[in-house]
PyMOL CGO cylinders between C-alpha atoms (Angstrom):
from pymol import cmd
from pymol.cgo import CYLINDER

trace = [
    CYLINDER, 4.94, 30.91, -32.07, 6.89, 31.00, -35.36, 0.3, 1, 1, 1, 1, 1, 1,
    CYLINDER, 6.89, 31.00, -35.36, 10.34, 32.58, -35.67, 0.3, 1, 1, 1, 1, 1, 1,
    CYLINDER, 10.34, 32.58, -35.67, 8.82, 35.59, -37.46, 0.3, 1, 1, 1, 1, 1, 1,
    CYLINDER, 8.82, 35.59, -37.46, 6.11, 36.00, -34.80, 0.3, 1, 1, 1, 1, 1, 1,
    CYLINDER, 6.11, 36.00, -34.80, 8.77, 35.83, -32.08, 0.3, 1, 1, 1, 1, 1, 1,
    CYLINDER, 8.77, 35.83, -32.08, 10.94, 38.44, -33.85, 0.3, 1, 1, 1, 1, 1, 1,
    CYLINDER, 10.94, 38.44, -33.85, 7.94, 40.74, -34.25, 0.3, 1, 1, 1, 1, 1, 1,
    CYLINDER, 7.94, 40.74, -34.25, 6.99, 40.30, -30.59, 0.3, 1, 1, 1, 1, 1, 1,
    CYLINDER, 6.99, 40.30, -30.59, 10.52, 41.30, -29.54, 0.3, 1, 1, 1, 1, 1, 1,
    CYLINDER, 10.52, 41.30, -29.54, 10.38, 44.28, -31.89, 0.3, 1, 1, 1, 1, 1, 1,
    CYLINDER, 10.38, 44.28, -31.89, 7.01, 45.33, -30.44, 0.3, 1, 1, 1, 1, 1, 1,
    CYLINDER, 7.01, 45.33, -30.44, 8.56, 45.19, -26.96, 0.3, 1, 1, 1, 1, 1, 1,
    CYLINDER, 8.56, 45.19, -26.96, 11.33, 47.54, -28.14, 0.3, 1, 1, 1, 1, 1, 1,
    CYLINDER, 11.33, 47.54, -28.14, 8.71, 49.89, -29.57, 0.3, 1, 1, 1, 1, 1, 1,
    CYLINDER, 8.71, 49.89, -29.57, 6.96, 49.85, -26.21, 0.3, 1, 1, 1, 1, 1, 1,
    CYLINDER, 6.96, 49.85, -26.21, 10.19, 50.85, -24.48, 0.3, 1, 1, 1, 1, 1, 1,
    CYLINDER, 10.19, 50.85, -24.48, 10.18, 53.97, -26.65, 0.3, 1, 1, 1, 1, 1, 1,
    CYLINDER, 10.18, 53.97, -26.65, 6.48, 54.66, -26.09, 0.3, 1, 1, 1, 1, 1, 1,
    CYLINDER, 6.48, 54.66, -26.09, 6.55, 53.91, -22.36, 0.3, 1, 1, 1, 1, 1, 1,
    CYLINDER, 6.55, 53.91, -22.36, 10.15, 54.38, -21.15, 0.3, 1, 1, 1, 1, 1, 1,
    CYLINDER, 10.15, 54.38, -21.15, 9.19, 54.08, -17.48, 0.3, 1, 1, 1, 1, 1, 1,
    CYLINDER, 9.19, 54.08, -17.48, 7.86, 50.59, -18.09, 0.3, 1, 1, 1, 1, 1, 1,
    CYLINDER, 7.86, 50.59, -18.09, 10.98, 48.43, -17.88, 0.3, 1, 1, 1, 1, 1, 1,
    CYLINDER, 10.98, 48.43, -17.88, 9.58, 45.08, -18.95, 0.3, 1, 1, 1, 1, 1, 1,
    CYLINDER, 9.58, 45.08, -18.95, 6.83, 45.34, -21.53, 0.3, 1, 1, 1, 1, 1, 1,
    CYLINDER, 6.83, 45.34, -21.53, 5.87, 42.24, -23.50, 0.3, 1, 1, 1, 1, 1, 1,
    CYLINDER, 5.87, 42.24, -23.50, 3.45, 41.48, -26.31, 0.3, 1, 1, 1, 1, 1, 1,
    CYLINDER, 3.45, 41.48, -26.31, 2.52, 38.32, -28.19, 0.3, 1, 1, 1, 1, 1, 1,
    CYLINDER, 2.52, 38.32, -28.19, 2.15, 38.49, -31.98, 0.3, 1, 1, 1, 1, 1, 1,
    CYLINDER, 2.15, 38.49, -31.98, 0.29, 35.90, -34.06, 0.3, 1, 1, 1, 1, 1, 1,
    CYLINDER, 0.29, 35.90, -34.06, -0.64, 35.42, -37.71, 0.3, 1, 1, 1, 1, 1, 1,
    CYLINDER, -0.64, 35.42, -37.71, -4.17, 34.20, -38.41, 0.3, 1, 1, 1, 1, 1, 1,
    CYLINDER, -4.17, 34.20, -38.41, -6.23, 33.65, -41.55, 0.3, 1, 1, 1, 1, 1, 1,
    CYLINDER, -6.23, 33.65, -41.55, -8.69, 36.38, -42.48, 0.3, 1, 1, 1, 1, 1, 1,
    CYLINDER, -8.69, 36.38, -42.48, -11.70, 34.21, -41.56, 0.3, 1, 1, 1, 1, 1, 1,
    CYLINDER, -11.70, 34.21, -41.56, -10.42, 33.83, -37.98, 0.3, 1, 1, 1, 1, 1, 1,
    CYLINDER, -10.42, 33.83, -37.98, -9.69, 37.57, -37.71, 0.3, 1, 1, 1, 1, 1, 1,
    CYLINDER, -9.69, 37.57, -37.71, -13.17, 38.42, -39.01, 0.3, 1, 1, 1, 1, 1, 1,
    CYLINDER, -13.17, 38.42, -39.01, -14.69, 36.12, -36.40, 0.3, 1, 1, 1, 1, 1, 1,
    CYLINDER, -14.69, 36.12, -36.40, -12.61, 37.71, -33.61, 0.3, 1, 1, 1, 1, 1, 1,
    CYLINDER, -12.61, 37.71, -33.61, -13.58, 41.21, -34.72, 0.3, 1, 1, 1, 1, 1, 1,
    CYLINDER, -13.58, 41.21, -34.72, -17.24, 40.30, -35.04, 0.3, 1, 1, 1, 1, 1, 1,
    CYLINDER, -17.24, 40.30, -35.04, -17.40, 38.44, -31.70, 0.3, 1, 1, 1, 1, 1, 1,
    CYLINDER, -17.40, 38.44, -31.70, -15.33, 40.82, -29.58, 0.3, 1, 1, 1, 1, 1, 1,
    CYLINDER, -15.33, 40.82, -29.58, -15.64, 44.22, -31.26, 0.3, 1, 1, 1, 1, 1, 1,
    CYLINDER, -15.64, 44.22, -31.26, -19.13, 43.75, -32.74, 0.3, 1, 1, 1, 1, 1, 1,
    CYLINDER, -19.13, 43.75, -32.74, -17.94, 44.82, -36.21, 0.3, 1, 1, 1, 1, 1, 1,
    CYLINDER, -17.94, 44.82, -36.21, -18.28, 42.67, -39.31, 0.3, 1, 1, 1, 1, 1, 1,
    CYLINDER, -18.28, 42.67, -39.31, -16.00, 43.59, -42.20, 0.3, 1, 1, 1, 1, 1, 1,
    CYLINDER, -16.00, 43.59, -42.20, -14.79, 41.56, -45.21, 0.3, 1, 1, 1, 1, 1, 1,
    CYLINDER, -14.79, 41.56, -45.21, -11.05, 41.99, -44.50, 0.3, 1, 1, 1, 1, 1, 1,
    CYLINDER, -11.05, 41.99, -44.50, -9.15, 42.50, -41.26, 0.3, 1, 1, 1, 1, 1, 1,
    CYLINDER, -9.15, 42.50, -41.26, -5.46, 43.44, -41.38, 0.3, 1, 1, 1, 1, 1, 1,
    CYLINDER, -5.46, 43.44, -41.38, -4.63, 43.78, -37.66, 0.3, 1, 1, 1, 1, 1, 1,
    CYLINDER, -4.63, 43.78, -37.66, -6.33, 43.39, -34.28, 0.3, 1, 1, 1, 1, 1, 1,
    CYLINDER, -6.33, 43.39, -34.28, -4.92, 44.22, -30.87, 0.3, 1, 1, 1, 1, 1, 1,
    CYLINDER, -4.92, 44.22, -30.87, -6.38, 42.96, -27.62, 0.3, 1, 1, 1, 1, 1, 1,
    CYLINDER, -6.38, 42.96, -27.62, -5.04, 44.40, -24.36, 0.3, 1, 1, 1, 1, 1, 1,
    CYLINDER, -5.04, 44.40, -24.36, -4.40, 42.00, -21.51, 0.3, 1, 1, 1, 1, 1, 1,
    CYLINDER, -4.40, 42.00, -21.51, -7.10, 42.17, -18.84, 0.3, 1, 1, 1, 1, 1, 1,
    CYLINDER, -7.10, 42.17, -18.84, -5.80, 44.37, -16.02, 0.3, 1, 1, 1, 1, 1, 1,
    CYLINDER, -5.80, 44.37, -16.02, -7.24, 42.34, -13.14, 0.3, 1, 1, 1, 1, 1, 1,
    CYLINDER, -7.24, 42.34, -13.14, -6.63, 38.85, -14.52, 0.3, 1, 1, 1, 1, 1, 1,
    CYLINDER, -6.63, 38.85, -14.52, -3.21, 37.45, -13.55, 0.3, 1, 1, 1, 1, 1, 1,
    CYLINDER, -3.21, 37.45, -13.55, -1.30, 35.47, -16.15, 0.3, 1, 1, 1, 1, 1, 1,
    CYLINDER, -1.30, 35.47, -16.15, 1.44, 33.44, -14.45, 0.3, 1, 1, 1, 1, 1, 1,
    CYLINDER, 1.44, 33.44, -14.45, 2.57, 32.23, -17.88, 0.3, 1, 1, 1, 1, 1, 1,
    CYLINDER, 2.57, 32.23, -17.88, 3.34, 35.84, -18.99, 0.3, 1, 1, 1, 1, 1, 1,
    CYLINDER, 3.34, 35.84, -18.99, 5.80, 38.45, -17.72, 0.3, 1, 1, 1, 1, 1, 1,
    CYLINDER, 5.80, 38.45, -17.72, 4.54, 41.08, -15.33, 0.3, 1, 1, 1, 1, 1, 1,
    CYLINDER, 4.54, 41.08, -15.33, 4.67, 43.78, -18.03, 0.3, 1, 1, 1, 1, 1, 1,
    CYLINDER, 4.67, 43.78, -18.03, 2.48, 41.80, -20.41, 0.3, 1, 1, 1, 1, 1, 1,
    CYLINDER, 2.48, 41.80, -20.41, 0.29, 44.19, -22.43, 0.3, 1, 1, 1, 1, 1, 1,
    CYLINDER, 0.29, 44.19, -22.43, -1.65, 41.89, -24.72, 0.3, 1, 1, 1, 1, 1, 1,
    CYLINDER, -1.65, 41.89, -24.72, -1.81, 40.28, -28.14, 0.3, 1, 1, 1, 1, 1, 1,
    CYLINDER, -1.81, 40.28, -28.14, -1.54, 41.51, -31.71, 0.3, 1, 1, 1, 1, 1, 1,
    CYLINDER, -1.54, 41.51, -31.71, -3.11, 39.43, -34.46, 0.3, 1, 1, 1, 1, 1, 1,
    CYLINDER, -3.11, 39.43, -34.46, -1.92, 40.03, -38.02, 0.3, 1, 1, 1, 1, 1, 1,
    CYLINDER, -1.92, 40.03, -38.02, -3.57, 38.74, -41.17, 0.3, 1, 1, 1, 1, 1, 1,
    CYLINDER, -3.57, 38.74, -41.17, -1.44, 35.91, -42.51, 0.3, 1, 1, 1, 1, 1, 1,
    CYLINDER, -1.44, 35.91, -42.51, -1.44, 37.45, -46.02, 0.3, 1, 1, 1, 1, 1, 1,
    CYLINDER, -1.44, 37.45, -46.02, 1.11, 39.98, -44.67, 0.3, 1, 1, 1, 1, 1, 1,
    CYLINDER, 1.11, 39.98, -44.67, 3.54, 37.18, -43.74, 0.3, 1, 1, 1, 1, 1, 1,
    CYLINDER, 3.54, 37.18, -43.74, 4.54, 37.09, -47.40, 0.3, 1, 1, 1, 1, 1, 1,
    CYLINDER, 4.54, 37.09, -47.40, 3.96, 40.78, -48.10, 0.3, 1, 1, 1, 1, 1, 1,
    CYLINDER, 3.96, 40.78, -48.10, 6.34, 43.69, -47.95, 0.3, 1, 1, 1, 1, 1, 1,
    CYLINDER, 6.34, 43.69, -47.95, 8.29, 44.43, -44.79, 0.3, 1, 1, 1, 1, 1, 1,
    CYLINDER, 8.29, 44.43, -44.79, 6.90, 47.98, -44.76, 0.3, 1, 1, 1, 1, 1, 1,
    CYLINDER, 6.90, 47.98, -44.76, 3.29, 46.76, -44.61, 0.3, 1, 1, 1, 1, 1, 1,
    CYLINDER, 3.29, 46.76, -44.61, 4.11, 44.27, -41.90, 0.3, 1, 1, 1, 1, 1, 1,
    CYLINDER, 4.11, 44.27, -41.90, 5.97, 46.80, -39.75, 0.3, 1, 1, 1, 1, 1, 1,
    CYLINDER, 5.97, 46.80, -39.75, 3.23, 49.39, -40.19, 0.3, 1, 1, 1, 1, 1, 1,
    CYLINDER, 3.23, 49.39, -40.19, 0.65, 46.90, -38.90, 0.3, 1, 1, 1, 1, 1, 1,
    CYLINDER, 0.65, 46.90, -38.90, 2.90, 45.95, -35.99, 0.3, 1, 1, 1, 1, 1, 1,
    CYLINDER, 2.90, 45.95, -35.99, 3.40, 49.61, -35.07, 0.3, 1, 1, 1, 1, 1, 1,
    CYLINDER, 3.40, 49.61, -35.07, -0.34, 50.22, -35.36, 0.3, 1, 1, 1, 1, 1, 1,
    CYLINDER, -0.34, 50.22, -35.36, -1.19, 47.27, -33.10, 0.3, 1, 1, 1, 1, 1, 1,
    CYLINDER, -1.19, 47.27, -33.10, 1.51, 48.22, -30.59, 0.3, 1, 1, 1, 1, 1, 1,
    CYLINDER, 1.51, 48.22, -30.59, 0.11, 51.74, -30.37, 0.3, 1, 1, 1, 1, 1, 1,
    CYLINDER, 0.11, 51.74, -30.37, -3.35, 50.33, -29.64, 0.3, 1, 1, 1, 1, 1, 1,
    CYLINDER, -3.35, 50.33, -29.64, -1.89, 48.26, -26.78, 0.3, 1, 1, 1, 1, 1, 1,
    CYLINDER, -1.89, 48.26, -26.78, -0.28, 51.47, -25.52, 0.3, 1, 1, 1, 1, 1, 1,
    CYLINDER, -0.28, 51.47, -25.52, -3.65, 53.20, -25.31, 0.3, 1, 1, 1, 1, 1, 1,
    CYLINDER, -3.65, 53.20, -25.31, -3.78, 54.99, -28.68, 0.3, 1, 1, 1, 1, 1, 1,
    CYLINDER, -3.78, 54.99, -28.68, -7.12, 55.06, -30.50, 0.3, 1, 1, 1, 1, 1, 1,
    CYLINDER, -7.12, 55.06, -30.50, -8.52, 56.40, -33.74, 0.3, 1, 1, 1, 1, 1, 1,
    CYLINDER, -8.52, 56.40, -33.74, -12.12, 56.91, -32.70, 0.3, 1, 1, 1, 1, 1, 1,
    CYLINDER, -12.12, 56.91, -32.70, -12.25, 60.62, -33.56, 0.3, 1, 1, 1, 1, 1, 1,
    CYLINDER, -12.25, 60.62, -33.56, -10.28, 63.09, -35.66, 0.3, 1, 1, 1, 1, 1, 1,
    CYLINDER, -10.28, 63.09, -35.66, -8.05, 64.29, -32.78, 0.3, 1, 1, 1, 1, 1, 1,
    CYLINDER, -8.05, 64.29, -32.78, -7.23, 60.71, -31.71, 0.3, 1, 1, 1, 1, 1, 1,
    CYLINDER, -7.23, 60.71, -31.71, -6.54, 59.70, -35.31, 0.3, 1, 1, 1, 1, 1, 1,
    CYLINDER, -6.54, 59.70, -35.31, -4.13, 62.60, -35.87, 0.3, 1, 1, 1, 1, 1, 1,
    CYLINDER, -4.13, 62.60, -35.87, -2.32, 61.84, -32.61, 0.3, 1, 1, 1, 1, 1, 1,
    CYLINDER, -2.32, 61.84, -32.61, -1.99, 58.15, -33.50, 0.3, 1, 1, 1, 1, 1, 1,
    CYLINDER, -1.99, 58.15, -33.50, -0.85, 58.84, -37.08, 0.3, 1, 1, 1, 1, 1, 1,
    CYLINDER, -0.85, 58.84, -37.08, 1.86, 61.22, -35.83, 0.3, 1, 1, 1, 1, 1, 1,
    CYLINDER, 1.86, 61.22, -35.83, 3.17, 58.58, -33.47, 0.3, 1, 1, 1, 1, 1, 1,
    CYLINDER, 3.17, 58.58, -33.47, 3.07, 55.97, -36.26, 0.3, 1, 1, 1, 1, 1, 1,
    CYLINDER, 3.07, 55.97, -36.26, 5.14, 58.26, -38.51, 0.3, 1, 1, 1, 1, 1, 1,
    CYLINDER, 5.14, 58.26, -38.51, 7.64, 58.91, -35.72, 0.3, 1, 1, 1, 1, 1, 1,
    CYLINDER, 7.64, 58.91, -35.72, 8.13, 55.20, -35.03, 0.3, 1, 1, 1, 1, 1, 1,
    CYLINDER, 8.13, 55.20, -35.03, 8.21, 54.17, -38.70, 0.3, 1, 1, 1, 1, 1, 1,
    CYLINDER, 8.21, 54.17, -38.70, 10.99, 56.70, -39.33, 0.3, 1, 1, 1, 1, 1, 1,
    CYLINDER, 10.99, 56.70, -39.33, 13.21, 54.52, -37.13, 0.3, 1, 1, 1, 1, 1, 1,
    CYLINDER, 13.21, 54.52, -37.13, 13.15, 51.65, -39.61, 0.3, 1, 1, 1, 1, 1, 1,
    CYLINDER, 13.15, 51.65, -39.61, 15.40, 51.02, -42.60, 0.3, 1, 1, 1, 1, 1, 1,
    CYLINDER, 15.40, 51.02, -42.60, 14.04, 48.74, -45.31, 0.3, 1, 1, 1, 1, 1, 1,
    CYLINDER, 14.04, 48.74, -45.31, 15.86, 46.68, -47.93, 0.3, 1, 1, 1, 1, 1, 1,
    CYLINDER, 15.86, 46.68, -47.93, 13.53, 44.50, -49.97, 0.3, 1, 1, 1, 1, 1, 1,
    CYLINDER, 13.53, 44.50, -49.97, 11.74, 42.13, -47.60, 0.3, 1, 1, 1, 1, 1, 1,
    CYLINDER, 11.74, 42.13, -47.60, 14.21, 42.83, -44.79, 0.3, 1, 1, 1, 1, 1, 1,
    CYLINDER, 14.21, 42.83, -44.79, 14.06, 45.57, -42.19, 0.3, 1, 1, 1, 1, 1, 1,
    CYLINDER, 14.06, 45.57, -42.19, 16.27, 46.97, -39.47, 0.3, 1, 1, 1, 1, 1, 1,
    CYLINDER, 16.27, 46.97, -39.47, 15.20, 48.99, -36.46, 0.3, 1, 1, 1, 1, 1, 1,
    CYLINDER, 15.20, 48.99, -36.46, 17.47, 51.95, -35.84, 0.3, 1, 1, 1, 1, 1, 1,
    CYLINDER, 17.47, 51.95, -35.84, 18.05, 52.79, -32.20, 0.3, 1, 1, 1, 1, 1, 1,
    CYLINDER, 18.05, 52.79, -32.20, 18.75, 56.45, -31.54, 0.3, 1, 1, 1, 1, 1, 1,
    CYLINDER, 18.75, 56.45, -31.54, 18.47, 56.33, -27.74, 0.3, 1, 1, 1, 1, 1, 1,
]
cmd.load_cgo(trace, "trace")
């Protein structure tokens, strides 16, 4: 895992503490992959074939123990590697979006989409951006 992937994984864990405060130890892995690999994952696992994939989130199987992961392990977020060099705002939005999916949020229908977008806005408001850098503001 690269330094950026590790930083994003830690940040996603902090986001999870806000989303699920009763869950003391939540952990997520974050990886950057090329678009071709993301397309293949989406096609093979979600049965959807699209030309560009920005983010995918796969929850950890509930009944499959992972001794190499902490007990609060929620899953993996895969980001398109083009965002590694993009703006911090885009990258953080995708991280927030993927984290929400691992927390059970969906955008299958209008009601779910509105609920997820509201939570995205609430979480994104906690960030301060300066060029390519970002800072997460803790208010708790």
